[in-house]
C-alpha positions in Angstrom: -25.4 -17.0 -42.7 -26.6 -20.5 -43.4 -30.0 -20.7 -45.1 -30.9 -23.9 -43.3 -32.5 -24.2 -39.9 -33.8 -21.3 -37.8 -33.5 -17.8 -39.4 -30.5 -15.9 -38.1 -30.8 -12.8 -36.0 -30.0 -9.6 -37.9 -26.5 -8.3 -37.2 -27.8 -4.7 -36.9 -30.0 -5.7 -34.0 -27.2 -7.7 -32.3 -24.9 -4.7 -32.6 -27.4 -2.4 -31.1 -27.8 -4.6 -28.1 -24.0 -5.1 -27.7 -23.2 -1.4 -28.1 -25.9 -0.4 -25.6 -24.7 -3.1 -23.1 -21.1 -1.9 -23.2 -22.2 1.8 -23.0 -24.0 1.0 -19.8 -21.4 -1.3 -18.2 -22.9 -4.7 -19.1 -20.8 -7.3 -21.0 -21.8 -10.7 -19.6 -23.7 -12.5 -22.3 -25.8 -14.3 -19.7 -26.8 -10.9 -18.1 -27.5 -9.4 -21.5 -29.8 -12.4 -22.2 -31.7 -11.7 -19.0 -32.0 -8.0 -19.8 -33.5 -8.9 -23.2 -36.3 -10.5 -21.3 -36.9 -8.0 -18.5 -35.4 -4.6 -19.4 -37.6 -2.3 -21.5 -34.6 -0.6 -23.2 -33.2 -4.0 -24.4 -36.6 -5.2 -25.4 -37.1 -2.1 -27.5 -33.6 -2.4 -29.1 -34.1 -6.0 -29.9 -37.7 -5.7 -31.1 -38.8 -8.4 -28.6 -36.2 -10.8 -29.9 -34.4 -12.9 -27.2 -31.2 -14.5 -28.5 -29.6 -16.7 -25.8 -26.2 -16.1 -24.3 -24.5 -18.6 -26.6 -25.7 -16.6 -29.6 -24.6 -13.3 -28.1 -21.2 -14.7 -27.1 -20.7 -16.3 -30.6 -21.7 -13.1 -32.4 -19.2 -11.1 -30.4 -16.5 -13.7 -31.0 -17.2 -14.2 -34.7 -17.2 -10.5 -35.7 -14.0 -9.3 -34.1 -12.5 -7.9 -37.3 -15.6 -5.8 -37.9 -15.4 -3.9 -34.6 -12.4 -1.8 -35.5 -14.1 -0.5 -38.6 -17.2 0.3 -36.7 -15.1 2.2 -34.1 -13.6 4.3 -36.9 -17.1 5.0 -38.3 -18.3 6.3 -35.0 -15.1 8.5 -34.6 -15.7 9.9 -38.0 -19.3 10.7 -37.1 -18.1 12.6 -34.0 -15.6 14.4 -36.2 -18.2 15.5 -38.7 -20.7 16.8 -36.1 -18.0 18.9 -34.3 -17.4 16.6 -31.3 -13.8 16.1 -32.4 -11.6 19.1 -33.5 -8.1 17.7 -33.1 -6.9 21.0 -31.5 -5.6 19.2 -28.5 -5.5 15.5 -27.7 -4.1 13.5 -24.8 -2.6 10.0 -24.7 -3.0 7.8 -21.7 -3.0 4.1 -20.8 -4.4 1.7 -18.3 -3.4 -1.8 -17.4 -6.4 -4.2 -17.3 -6.1 -7.6 -15.6 -6.4 -10.6 -17.9 -8.9 -13.4 -17.4 -6.0 -15.6 -16.0 -4.7 -16.6 -12.6 -1.2 -15.6 -11.5 -0.8 -19.1 -10.1 -0.9 -20.4 -13.7 2.2 -18.4 -14.6 5.3 -20.6 -15.3 9.0 -20.1 -16.0 10.8 -21.9 -18.8 12.3 -24.6 -16.5 8.8 -25.2 -14.9 7.3 -25.6 -18.4 10.0 -28.1 -19.4 9.4 -30.1 -16.3 5.6 -30.0 -16.8 6.0 -31.0 -20.5 8.2 -34.0 -19.6 5.7 -35.2 -16.9 2.7 -34.8 -19.2 4.4 -36.7 -22.1 5.3 -39.5 -19.8 1.7 -39.6 -18.4 0.3 -39.6 -21.9 2.5 -42.5 -22.9 1.5 -44.4 -19.9 -2.3 -43.8 -20.4 -2.0 -44.6 -24.1 -0.3 -47.9 -23.5 -3.0 -48.9 -20.9 -5.8 -47.8 -23.3 -4.1 -49.7 -26.2 -3.9 -52.9 -24.1 -7.6 -52.6 -23.1 -8.6 -52.0 -26.8 -6.7 -55.1 -27.9 -8.4 -57.2 -25.4 -11.9 -55.9 -26.3 -11.1 -56.3 -30.0 -10.2 -59.9 -29.5 -13.4 -60.5 -27.5 -15.8 -58.7 -29.8 -13.8 -58.1 -33.1 -15.0 -54.5 -33.0 -13.0 -51.3 -33.6 -11.2 -49.8 -30.7 -13.2 -47.3 -28.6 -12.5 -43.6 -28.5 -9.6 -42.4 -26.4 -10.4 -42.2 -22.7 -11.3 -38.8 -21.3 -8.1 -38.8 -19.1 -5.9 -39.1 -22.2 -7.8 -36.5 -24.1 -7.4 -34.1 -21.2 -3.7 -34.8 -21.0 -3.3 -34.2 -24.7 -5.1 -30.8 -24.4 -2.7 -29.9 -21.5 0.3 -30.9 -23.7 -0.9 -28.7 -26.5 -1.4 -25.8 -24.0 2.1 -26.3 -22.6 3.7 -26.4 -26.1 1.9 -23.2 -27.0 3.0 -21.5 -23.8 6.6 -22.6 -24.4 6.5 -21.3 -28.0 5.0 -17.9 -26.8 7.7 -17.6 -24.1 10.5 -18.2 -26.7 8.9 -16.0 -29.4 8.4 -13.0 -27.1 11.7 -13.4 -25.3 10.1 -13.2 -21.9 11.0 -15.2 -18.8 7.4 -16.1 -17.7 4.2 -17.1 -19.4 0.7 -17.8 -18.3 -0.9 -21.1 -19.2 -4.5 -19.8 -19.2 -3.7 -16.8 -21.4 -0.2 -17.2 -22.9 -0.3 -13.8 -24.5 -1.0 -11.9 -21.3 2.1 -10.4 -19.7 2.7 -9.1 -16.2 1.3 -5.6 -15.7 1.1 -3.2 -12.8 -2.6 -3.2 -12.2 -4.6 -1.8 -9.3 -4.5 -5.4 -7.9 -0.7 -5.5 -8.0 1.5 -7.3 -10.5 -0.9 -9.5 -12.5 -1.2 -11.0 -16.0 -2.9 -8.4 -18.1 -2.8 -6.1 -21.1 -1.7 -2.5 -21.6 -4.7 -0.6 -23.1 -3.9 2.7 -24.9 -6.2 5.6 -25.7 -6.0 8.9 -27.6 -8.7 11.3 -26.4 -9.8 14.6 -28.0 -10.2 17.6 -25.8 -13.6 18.9 -27.1 -15.9 16.2 -25.8 -13.6 13.5 -24.5 -14.2 11.3 -27.5 -11.7 8.4 -27.9 -10.3 8.8 -31.4 -7.7 6.0 -31.3 -7.2 2.9 -29.1 -5.1 -0.2 -29.0 -4.2 -3.1 -26.7 -0.5 -4.2 -26.4 1.4 -6.7 -24.4 4.4 -4.5 -23.5 4.0 -2.9 -20.1 5.9 0.2 -21.2 4.3 3.1 -23.0 7.4 4.5 -24.7 6.9 2.7 -28.0 3.2 3.5 -28.2 3.2 7.3 -28.9 4.0 7.0 -32.6 1.5 4.2 -33.3 -1.3 6.0 -31.6 -0.6 9.3 -33.5 -0.4 7.3 -36.7 -3.8 5.7 -35.9 -5.3 9.1 -35.3 -4.1 10.2 -38.7 -5.4 7.1 -40.4 -8.8 7.3 -38.6 -9.5 11.0 -39.3 -7.1 11.8 -42.2 -5.8 14.6 -40.2 -3.3 15.1 -37.3 -3.7 17.0 -34.0 -2.2 20.4 -33.4 -1.2 19.8 -29.8 -0.6 16.6 -27.8 0.1 15.7 -24.2 1.1 12.5 -22.5 2.5 11.5 -19.2 6.1 10.7 -18.4 5.7 7.0 -19.5 5.6 8.2 -23.1 8.7 10.3 -22.8 11.7 9.5 -25.0 14.1 11.3 -27.3 12.7 9.4 -30.3 9.2 10.5 -29.5 10.2 14.1 -29.1 11.9 14.0 -32.4 8.9 12.4 -34.0 6.5 15.0 -32.7 8.7 17.9 -34.0 9.0 16.2 -37.4 5.2 15.9 -37.5 4.9 19.5 -36.5 2.8 18.5 -33.5 3.2 20.7 -30.4 3.9 18.1 -27.8 3.9 18.4 -24.0 5.7 15.5 -22.3 7.3 15.7 -18.8 10.7 14.3 -18.3 10.4 12.1 -15.2 13.5 10.1 -15.9 16.9 10.3 -14.3 20.1 10.9 -16.2 22.0 7.8 -17.2 25.4 9.5 -16.6 25.7 8.2 -13.0 23.8 6.4 -10.3 24.2 9.0 -7.6 21.8 11.8 -6.6 23.6 14.1 -9.0 21.6 12.4 -11.8 18.3 13.8 -10.6 16.9 16.6 -12.7 17.2 19.9 -10.8 20.4 18.9 -8.9 23.1 21.6 -9.3 25.4 19.0 -11.1 22.8 17.1 -13.1 23.4 16.5 -16.8 21.0 19.4 -17.6 23.4 21.8 -15.9 26.2 21.0 -18.3 26.2 23.2 -21.5 27.0 21.5 -24.8 29.1 23.4 -27.2 28.2 22.2 -30.7 31.2 23.9 -32.5 33.7 22.3 -30.1 31.8 19.0 -29.6 32.3 19.3 -25.8 30.5 20.1 -22.6 31.1 22.9 -20.1 30.4 22.0 -16.5 28.9 24.4 -13.9 32.4 25.1 -12.7 33.5 26.3 -16.2 35.7 23.2 -16.9 35.5 21.2 -20.1 34.4 17.7 -20.8 35.7 16.4 -24.1 34.7 13.5 -26.3 36.2 10.2 -25.1 34.5 7.2 -26.9 31.4 5.8 -28.5 29.5 2.8 -27.0 26.6 0.7 -27.9 24.4 0.4 -24.8 21.3 -1.6 -23.9 18.7 0.2 -21.8 16.3 -1.2 -19.3 13.8 -2.0 -22.2 16.5 -4.0 -24.0 16.9 -1.4 -26.7 20.3 -1.0 -28.2 21.5 2.6 -29.0 24.7 4.4 -29.8 25.9 6.8 -27.1 28.8 9.3 -27.1 30.9 9.6 -23.9 32.4 12.9 -22.8 34.8 13.0 -19.8 36.1 15.7 -17.6 39.8 16.8 -17.6 40.1 18.7 -14.3 37.8 16.7 -12.0 40.6 15.4 -9.7 41.4 19.0 -8.5 37.8 20.3 -8.5 36.4 21.4 -5.1 32.9 20.2 -6.1 34.1 16.7 -7.0 32.2 14.9 -4.2 28.9 16.6 -5.2 29.4 16.0 -8.9 30.8 12.5 -9.2 29.0 9.2 -8.3 30.4 7.2 -5.4 31.0 4.2 -7.6 33.1 6.2 -10.1 36.6 4.8 -9.6 38.3 7.0 -12.2 37.3 10.2 -10.4 36.3 11.9 -13.7 32.8 13.0 -14.4 31.3 11.7 -17.7 28.3 12.6 -19.7 26.4 10.4 -22.2 24.9 11.9 -25.4 22.6 10.0 -27.7 21.7 12.6 -30.3 18.3 13.6 -28.8 19.6 16.2 -26.3 18.4 19.2 -28.4 14.9 17.8 -28.5 14.9 17.2 -24.7 16.3 20.7 -24.0 13.5 22.3 -26.1 10.9 20.2 -24.3 12.3 21.0 -20.9 12.2 24.8 -21.6 8.6 24.5 -22.8 7.5 22.4 -19.8 9.1 24.8 -17.3 7.2 27.8 -18.8 4.0 29.0 -17.3 2.1 28.4 -20.5 3.6 24.9 -20.9 2.5 23.9 -17.4 -1.0 25.1 -17.9 -1.3 23.4 -21.2 0.0 20.1 -19.9 -2.4 20.2 -16.9 -5.4 20.1 -19.3 -4.9 16.4 -19.7 -6.2 16.0 -16.1 -9.7 16.5 -17.5 -9.3 14.9 -20.9 -7.7 11.4 -20.9 -7.6 10.5 -17.2 -11.4 10.9 -16.6 -12.1 8.5 -19.5 -10.3 5.7 -17.8 -11.9 6.7 -14.5 -15.3 6.3 -16.1 -14.5 3.0 -17.8 -13.0 1.4 -14.6 -15.1 2.9 -11.7 -18.4 3.9 -13.3 -18.8 1.0 -15.7 -16.7 -1.5 -13.7 -14.2 -2.4 -16.5 -11.3 -3.3 -14.2 -10.5 -6.5 -16.0 -11.0 -8.3 -19.3 -13.3 -11.3 -19.9 -11.9 -12.5 -23.2 -8.5 -14.3 -23.5 -5.8 -13.7 -26.1 -4.5 -10.4 -27.5 -7.0 -10.3 -30.4 -10.0 -11.0 -28.2 -8.7 -8.5 -25.6 -8.4 -5.9 -28.4 -11.9 -6.5 -29.5 -13.3 -6.3 -26.0 -11.5 -3.0 -25.4 -12.8 -1.7 -28.7 -16.3 -2.4 -27.6 -15.6 -0.5 -24.4 -14.4 2.5 -26.4 -17.4 2.3 -28.8 -19.7 2.3 -25.8 -18.0 5.3 -24.3 -18.2 7.3 -27.5 -21.9 6.4 -28.1 -22.6 7.7 -24.6 -20.8 10.9 -25.5 -22.9 11.2 -28.7 -26.0 10.8 -26.6 -24.9 13.6 -24.2 -24.0 15.8 -27.1 -27.4 15.3 -28.8 -29.2 16.6 -25.7 -27.6 20.0 -26.0 
């Protein structure tokens, strides 16, 4: 802090005010300033000090890097006092709307057109300003005046357009928002809006958030491993059991959990990629799961007892643009099979059933058996009162349905404050018992 001018507010006092505000659903710096003057709790926390909303907003913005460390300190405190036991954790996610209008979202061709128009307008304004400056200079022999406001505004717009174009090309997406270029389209409760995907790992014991993150990808599949690794980094220990919804399901994640010796519970809500007909649905008598793989023969046996043998290897790109190697197995007796119409997709011109294998089938089979057991179903259903109520509390009790700050780093910091406030409220509840 600068030694000159008015003495700075102590950061400990500022943190107390911010943490209490976020724990009680208040995050507007103007409203916090008002409470510091009228609310006895805020007056007590601040010691009768009344920083204005600019100071509060600047403190939050200037100390973003510190917040993650403070979040970890609070998680460790909960761990030490027995509020976190890592016996069973649940992962979940919520899409929060960004502080950006959908109308400001542009495609690449629209950006190119806007860039061209803005550059032409800047050149026109600059030439006009230059001509006026030359006339005034001849008349008064003084230096040219500052750039006109219209030109400054256009230059700011040009910089914003250039940044948006760079973001679009860097992320490989087809649309970008001019207000918050890092926000991506997410399925929020308001529909498809620019927003962020907020992740949480919640411990069963007292619903303490032990890991959290904000990402731009709408899908959850790639977030399971980072969240578990964050739990391990934060607490220097790993959970014994973990549950997550179908959005986190993938062969890679199942393999990772087994390698980490974490007992996972993830439902398979996907459909098989072997065909596009109804026989791909799990539970169908001719779905992929009904075909038995014979490891010693490297072949499949269909429900009718016929064999599907290895045919070829392909590199495929899934819906999430991930490239993976798959092994294709084709039937040999499908043309004379009485169940051909039930087994083979309508768009299959060869008349032969095929199965795709990517190397994770054994992990999927073990998870499927576990999830179909009575114990597996009961264990998985525990997540209904672990992770999901946390987001219900944040969104509906505290009103955190959207983000105020723009940009991924700022969104991460704001969500960290939400999680800190949640955990502090849990500590307060725990301390009363």
